[in-house]
C-alpha positions, 0 to 999 in steps of 0.5 A: 089787836094782840091779846094782853097778859094777866099776872096773878100776883100775891100781895102777901099779908099786908106789910109792903116790904114782904112783897116779892121783887117781881111783884113790885116790878109788875105793879109798877109796869101794869096798865090795869090792876084788879085788887081785893080789900086785903091789899094794904094801903101801903102796897096800893101806894106803890101803884103809879099814877095813871094806872087803871084800878078796878076794885073788886072788894072781896071780903070774907062773906061779902063779895060785892063783885061775884067771882064769875064777874072777876074772871070776866073782868080779867078776860075783858081787860087782857083781850083788849091787849092790856097788861093786867095784874090781878093783885090778891092778898097773901098767896093766890093759890092758898085759899085765894081762888086763884085757880078759878080765876085762871080757868076762863083765861086758859079756856080763851088762850089768854097768856098768864103768869102766877107770882106767888106771895108770902102766905099769911098762914106762915107770916102772920104767926111769925109776926106774932112770935110763933114759929109754925114748926119747931122740932121740940113741939111738932113735926108737921104743919097743916093749913085749913080754911074754916070758911065753908061755901054759903049754906054748907057745913064745915067739912074738916076731918078733926079726927085726922088733924088731932092724930097728926099732932102738928101745928094747925093754922085756920084761915078765914075762921073768926066766925066759925072758931067755936065750931072748930074748937068743939070739933077738935075737943070732940076728937080728943084734943086737950082743952088746954092746948095753946091757941093764938088768934092774930088780927091784922097780921103784919100791919102796925095795928096787929093784935094778938091774943093767946088762949087755950082751946076751951076759951078761944071762942070766948077770947075772940068774942070778948076782944071783938076780933075781926077779919082778917085774922089767923088762928093757930092751934098747937104747942108752938103758941107757948113761944109767942111771948119769948119770940114776939119781936114785932109787938115790942117795936118802940113805936108800936101802936102809934098812928101818924099821918104823912103829908109829904108828896108821894114821890118823897114820902117813902123814906119817912113813912118806911122808917116810921113803919119799921118802928111799929107806927101805923101810918097813913100816906096823905100827900097834900101837895104834888110837884111838877117839873116846869118845862120848857126850861131855859135857865141862863146858867152861863151867866151865873157862877153860883147855883143854889138849890132849895129842895130835892125837886129843884135838883132833879128838875134842873139836872134831868132838864140838863141831861135831856137837853144833851148836856151834862155836868161839864156845862156847869164846870167851875160853878159853885153849888149851894144846897139848903140841907143834907137831903138836897145835897144827897140829891146832888150826889145822885148826879155825881156832884158835891155841894160846896155850901150847906148851912148849919140850919136847914132853912131858907133864912139860914141859907141866905144869911150864912152864904153872905156872912161866910162870904160864900157869895159877895156882891161880885158873884152872880147867883141863880136860885133854881127852886119852886115857882113860889118860894120862901122870901126868907132866902131872897130877903137875906140876899137882898140885905147882903147886896147879892145879885141873883135871879130867882128862876123857877124849875118846878111848881107845887099844887094841892092834892084833893082828898076826902076829909079825915074825920078822926084826926083826934085819934092820930098821934101826929100829922107830919109836915115837912114844909109850909106848903104841906101845911097849907095843902093839908088844911085845904083838904079839911073842912075844919079850920081850927086844929087845936089839940091836933099834934103836928110834927114839923121839920123846922121853925118856919113850917111850925109857925105856919102850922101854929096859925091854924091852931096845931100843937106843934113839935119841931125836930131838932134839925131839918131832916127826916131822921131828926123827925123820927128821933123827936117822935121816939123821944116824945113817946119814951118820955110819955 
């Protein structure tokens, strides 16, 4: 058996969008991923289903899997011929013990590559509005770990650090901040030297506290600052309020659960995060293309799509069958909304009909009222195995001949129950099935007081059945849902 390969990949400080392009590619190609606690949930969501995951759960002062066992895991998996990604928070060579993890691989001639990550020592202060270098304040930057080996004392040359006069970045130092401050002041640093402590840097839940050297330990204690945190010491910390772009995002501090299928949630979740929202991706349904397919498209002149999944299922079947868009030449195409029409454009086609309101009822009624379809047309609905009856009822009322042909099906995704639902600002629902799937994961059946952000009236009606306090976007689009949240926050 051929030996596999290990990729030592830096996952950056937490923000998914700070991953390198190479890191994303390797995460998606890996057969095995060995990861730490500091790898964020949004990054873990990039891992394809079916990838083997090994949680080594490292944390400051708490190593459930000892380092030597992690090294052996990497050797074992690679020796079995697998492509292994060792995913580590930050950069693997900046206090990440990456060198230790490569030693055993090197000794056993296992091939490896190192993919640097954006280190939190620079990126976290940047997200707090602190440039770690600025020629008006300092001429050097120094990165120090405040975490000593078990049983050992801190080994830091405080005199040298004070003489250099540069910005000091202390990693893994929450528990030793008092000793660090005392050491710097004993070496001659002014008690009034500006300091900053940044907890959960680059995450929407990031907290920042500005203090001075004499009071930094008290600041950490009073605010119950936890790891992971970065401590910055230096005059550049005075720029924090002026340059704090991250703390002023319009939805900073809001918490929203996204229940879309994993394949669809990236747009909603990424837009929420870009506005400062702390998100939880909690996909409640999954979609599977139905195969084999044999839709009798030759017998029908109008194709109707009610979701992006329907479009992609049908056209991937068409292409995989050795056919292409010429096989539907002359046929008219109707889509339930703008997102579905956009999915159609991915295959080089433009929708002939999109209703004014993006739901099944309006799609059916408007196709009839605007005479897009008449009793002379033959219509095929390429949609979910269990689809809304509003569309078919409207077609029935108009005397339209149609075939309801399923091209994909949905099923519920099992999750652990969310016990702190009240602490979240909204649960988002983009379909009735998302509502039902979410309720299916929870033991409670009464959701009174829980706010649901719904993409349309039908989805809101389903949520209201379970007691949710519903908010409905003005139009059935992701962008409209974002605007609705923003409006509600600004009005509060």
